[in-house]
C-alpha positions in Angstrom: -34.2 29.9 -47.8 -34.3 32.2 -44.8 -36.4 29.7 -42.9 -33.9 26.9 -43.7 -31.1 29.1 -42.6 -32.9 29.8 -39.3 -33.6 26.1 -38.8 -29.9 25.3 -39.5 -28.8 27.8 -36.9 -31.3 26.5 -34.4 -30.2 22.9 -35.1 -26.5 23.9 -34.7 -27.3 25.5 -31.4 -29.2 22.4 -30.2 -26.3 20.2 -31.3 -23.8 22.6 -29.6 -25.7 22.2 -26.3 -25.8 18.5 -26.5 -22.2 18.3 -27.7 -21.2 20.4 -24.7 -23.2 18.1 -22.3 -21.6 15.1 -24.0 -18.2 16.5 -23.3 -19.1 17.3 -19.7 -20.3 13.7 -19.2 -17.2 12.3 -20.9 -14.9 14.4 -18.7 -16.8 13.3 -15.6 -16.4 9.6 -16.6 -12.8 10.1 -17.4 -12.1 11.8 -14.0 -13.9 8.9 -12.2 -11.8 6.3 -14.0 -8.6 8.2 -13.5 -9.2 8.4 -9.8 -10.0 4.7 -9.8 -6.7 4.1 -11.6 -4.8 6.2 -9.0 -6.5 4.1 -6.2 -5.5 0.9 -7.9 -1.9 2.2 -8.2 -1.9 3.1 -4.5 -3.2 -0.4 -3.7 -0.5 -2.0 -5.8 2.2 0.0 -4.0 0.7 -1.2 -0.7 0.9 -4.8 -2.0 4.6 -4.2 -2.9 5.3 -2.8 0.6 3.5 -5.9 2.1 5.6 -8.2 -0.1 8.8 -6.4 1.1 7.7 -7.1 4.7 7.2 -10.8 4.0 10.5 -11.0 2.2 12.3 -9.3 5.1 10.7 -11.7 7.6 11.8 -14.6 5.5 15.4 -13.3 5.4 15.3 -13.0 9.2 13.9 -16.5 9.7 16.4 -17.9 7.2 19.1 -16.6 9.6 17.2 -17.9 12.6 16.8 -21.3 11.0 20.5 -21.5 10.2 21.4 -20.6 13.8 18.9 -23.0 15.2 20.2 -25.9 13.1 23.8 -25.1 14.0 22.9 -25.0 17.7 21.1 -28.4 17.3 24.2 -29.9 15.6 26.4 -28.8 18.5 23.9 -30.1 21.0 23.9 -33.5 19.3 27.7 -33.6 19.2 27.7 -32.8 23.0 25.1 -35.5 23.5 27.4 -38.1 21.8 30.3 -37.0 23.9 28.3 -37.2 27.1 27.1 -40.7 26.2 30.7 -41.9 25.6 31.7 -40.3 28.9 28.8 -42.0 30.7 29.7 -45.4 29.3 33.3 -44.9 30.3 32.3 -43.9 33.9 30.0 -47.0 34.1 32.9 -49.3 33.1 35.3 -47.7 35.6 32.7 -48.1 38.4 32.1 -51.8 37.6 35.9 -52.6 37.5 36.8 -50.9 40.7 33.9 -49.3 42.6 34.9 -46.5 44.9 33.5 -43.2 46.1 35.5 -41.5 43.4 34.1 -43.7 40.6 30.6 -43.3 42.0 31.0 -39.5 42.1 32.3 -39.6 38.5 29.4 -41.8 37.4 26.9 -39.5 39.0 28.5 -36.5 37.3 28.5 -38.3 33.9 24.8 -39.2 34.3 23.9 -35.6 35.1 25.9 -34.3 32.1 24.2 -36.9 29.8 20.7 -35.9 31.0 21.5 -32.3 30.4 22.8 -33.0 27.0 19.7 -35.0 26.1 17.5 -32.2 27.4 19.6 -29.7 25.2 18.9 -31.8 22.1 15.2 -31.9 22.8 14.9 -28.2 23.4 16.9 -27.3 20.3 15.0 -29.8 18.2 11.7 -28.1 19.2 13.3 -24.7 18.4 14.2 -25.9 14.9 10.6 -27.3 14.4 9.1 -24.0 15.5 11.3 -21.9 13.2 10.7 -24.4 10.3 6.9 -24.1 10.9 7.0 -20.3 10.9 9.2 -20.3 7.8 6.7 -22.6 6.0 3.9 -20.1 6.9 6.0 -17.2 5.6 6.5 -19.1 2.3 2.7 -19.4 2.0 2.4 -15.7 2.7 5.1 -14.9 0.2 3.3 -16.9 -2.5 0.0 -15.1 -1.7 1.7 -11.7 -1.8 3.3 -12.4 -5.1 0.0 -13.7 -6.5 -1.6 -10.5 -5.3 1.0 -8.3 -6.9 0.6 -10.2 -10.2 -3.2 -9.9 -10.1 -2.9 -6.2 -9.3 -0.6 -5.7 -12.3 -3.2 -7.3 -14.5 -6.0 -5.1 -13.2 -3.8 -2.0 -13.5 -3.1 -2.8 -17.2 -6.8 -3.2 -17.9 -7.7 0.0 -16.2 -5.0 1.9 -18.1 -6.4 0.6 -21.4 -9.9 1.8 -20.3 -8.6 5.3 -19.4 -6.7 5.6 -22.7 -9.9 4.7 -24.6 -11.9 7.3 -22.7 -9.2 9.9 -23.5 -9.2 9.1 -27.2 -13.0 9.1 -27.4 -13.2 12.5 -25.6 -10.6 13.9 -28.1 -12.6 12.6 -31.1 -15.8 14.0 -29.7 -14.1 17.4 -29.1 -12.7 17.4 -32.7 -16.2 16.6 -34.1 -17.8 19.4 -32.2 -15.1 21.8 -33.2 -15.6 20.8 -36.9 -19.4 21.2 -36.7 -19.0 24.7 -35.2 -16.5 25.7 -37.9 -18.8 24.4 -40.6 -21.7 26.4 -39.2 -19.6 29.6 -39.0 -18.5 29.3 -42.6 -22.0 29.0 -44.0 -22.9 31.8 -46.5 -24.8 34.8 -45.0 -28.5 35.1 -45.9 -31.1 37.7 -45.4 -32.6 37.5 -42.0 -36.3 36.6 -41.9 -38.8 39.0 -40.6 -38.9 38.5 -36.9 -41.1 40.1 -34.2 -39.4 42.7 -32.0 -37.8 40.8 -29.2 -39.0 41.4 -25.7 -36.8 42.5 -22.8 -36.9 39.0 -21.3 -35.8 37.4 -24.5 -32.7 39.6 -24.6 -31.4 38.1 -21.2 -28.7 35.5 -21.9 -29.4 32.0 -20.6 -26.9 29.2 -20.1 -27.6 25.9 -21.8 -29.4 23.5 -19.5 -27.0 20.7 -18.4 -28.0 17.2 -17.5 -28.2 16.3 -13.8 -24.9 14.4 -14.0 -23.1 17.6 -15.1 -24.5 19.8 -12.3 -21.9 21.0 -9.8 -22.4 20.0 -6.2 -22.7 22.8 -3.7 -19.4 24.0 -2.2 -20.4 23.2 1.3 -21.5 19.7 0.5 -19.3 17.1 2.4 -18.9 13.8 0.7 -17.9 10.8 2.9 -14.8 9.3 1.3 -15.3 5.8 -0.1 -12.8 3.3 1.3 -11.7 0.4 -0.7 -12.0 -2.9 1.3 -8.5 -3.9 0.2 -7.1 -0.6 1.7 -9.1 -1.3 4.9 -7.5 -4.8 5.2 -4.1 -3.3 4.5 -4.4 -0.7 7.2 -5.8 -3.2 9.7 -2.9 -5.6 9.0 -0.3 -2.9 9.4 -1.9 -1.7 12.7 -2.0 -5.3 14.0 1.7 -5.8 13.0 2.8 -2.6 14.8 0.8 -3.4 17.9 2.2 -7.0 18.0 5.8 -5.7 17.5 5.5 -3.0 20.2 3.7 -5.5 22.5 6.8 -7.6 22.7 8.5 -4.9 24.7 8.6 -5.1 28.5 7.2 -2.1 30.4 9.5 0.8 30.2 11.6 -0.6 27.3 11.7 1.0 23.9 13.8 -1.5 21.9 16.4 -0.5 19.4 16.5 3.1 18.1 18.8 3.5 15.2 17.9 7.2 14.5 17.8 9.9 17.1 16.6 12.4 14.4 14.6 11.2 11.4 12.8 13.5 9.0 10.5 13.1 6.0 10.7 15.6 3.2 7.9 15.5 0.6 8.4 16.7 -3.0 8.8 20.5 -2.7 7.8 20.5 0.9 9.5 21.2 4.3 11.0 18.5 6.4 8.8 16.9 9.1 10.2 15.1 12.1 9.2 11.5 12.9 8.2 10.3 16.3 10.0 7.2 17.7 7.5 4.5 18.8 9.9 1.7 19.7 11.5 -1.3 18.0 12.9 0.9 15.2 9.4 2.1 14.3 8.9 5.8 13.5 5.6 7.6 12.9 4.2 11.0 11.7 1.0 12.4 10.3 1.0 15.0 7.6 -1.2 16.3 4.7 -0.3 15.0 1.2 -0.6 16.3 -2.4 -2.3 14.4 -5.2 -0.3 12.8 -8.0 3.0 10.9 -8.1 5.0 12.0 -5.1 8.6 11.3 -3.9 9.2 11.2 -0.2 12.8 11.5 1.0 13.7 10.0 4.4 17.3 10.7 5.2 19.1 9.1 2.1 16.2 6.9 1.1 13.6 7.9 -1.5 10.1 6.4 -1.8 7.7 7.0 -4.7 4.0 6.9 -4.0 0.7 7.6 -5.8 -1.8 9.9 -4.1 -5.3 9.9 -5.6 -6.9 13.2 -6.5 -9.6 12.6 -4.0 -7.0 12.6 -1.2 -5.4 15.9 -2.1 -4.8 17.8 1.2 -5.8 14.7 3.2 -3.8 13.8 6.3 -1.8 10.6 5.9 -0.1 8.4 8.4 3.5 7.6 7.7 5.3 4.7 9.4 8.9 4.1 8.7 10.1 0.5 9.6 13.9 0.6 10.1 14.4 -2.8 11.5 16.3 -3.9 8.4 18.3 -0.9 7.1 19.2 -2.7 3.9 15.5 -2.8 3.0 13.6 -0.2 5.1 9.8 0.1 4.6 7.6 3.1 4.3 4.0 2.4 5.2 1.4 5.2 4.5 -2.3 5.4 4.4 -5.1 8.0 4.9 -5.7 8.8 8.6 -9.5 8.7 8.1 -9.3 4.9 7.5 -8.3 4.4 11.2 -11.8 5.4 12.3 -13.4 2.7 10.1 -11.4 -0.2 11.5 -13.7 -1.1 14.4 
């Protein structure tokens, strides 16, 4: 009986070690999937910001198209008037030719030619705006499809994380029950054992699998960059360069705010730098989790993955359309991977 008791204790110890290792592995898997979920949420937020940009562009081009069509209608009306004036001048010159009628005819021909040229230029303007608007419609559809696909992937990832949490809780409860069962076993007489040596009295921690080993503190891990994040940052960089490239040398474009600050959740206010064309930029470290960033009276909610805790992020505030301003943000280290 004493031997059986010793075997039971030994088996409980072995199971405890493996149970502990299993929990460590489960916790590691859960952390990985939770970080993946945070990255996916961040990517989804970037898609929504990109969608806002396309929608803002479409609103701007709707206005441009309306103005271009109105201008074309006026040019056509002016063309009709110039044509009638030209025909009247031709009739007058045929009925009684004189230097006055000749001068009036020349003037009417010039006005008609200018009106015709005005119709042509405005027609081309309408075609260009319509073409750009059609491209924006395609971008809008692609952006909306991307958002919908991202929502589906997010939902699947959330289900996976929930399953891992539940499985970890079940495993922890089972281990706790096994430990309680072993502690409640009736005491028995201890078997005769040889006198332990000094080495045997030294406590030893259970051996953990390689997956549970902790990496050295000074080990630097190169952050993994999602290709979608890379494309997003590249697109935003190109957008900003194109927008600022439209300025003439020495010009800055519109500047709505002389002082613009960002205030993170529980943090101090940080001043934006004006770039031009109502674009404002700053770089600051971020904290992991769901964060709220306040810019003047606007509030923006963003998800920061645990891996990026303390990482410097680039913040770009697009204030061209104050009814729907945009906040673009991404890790600063991504910029070094663009080229």
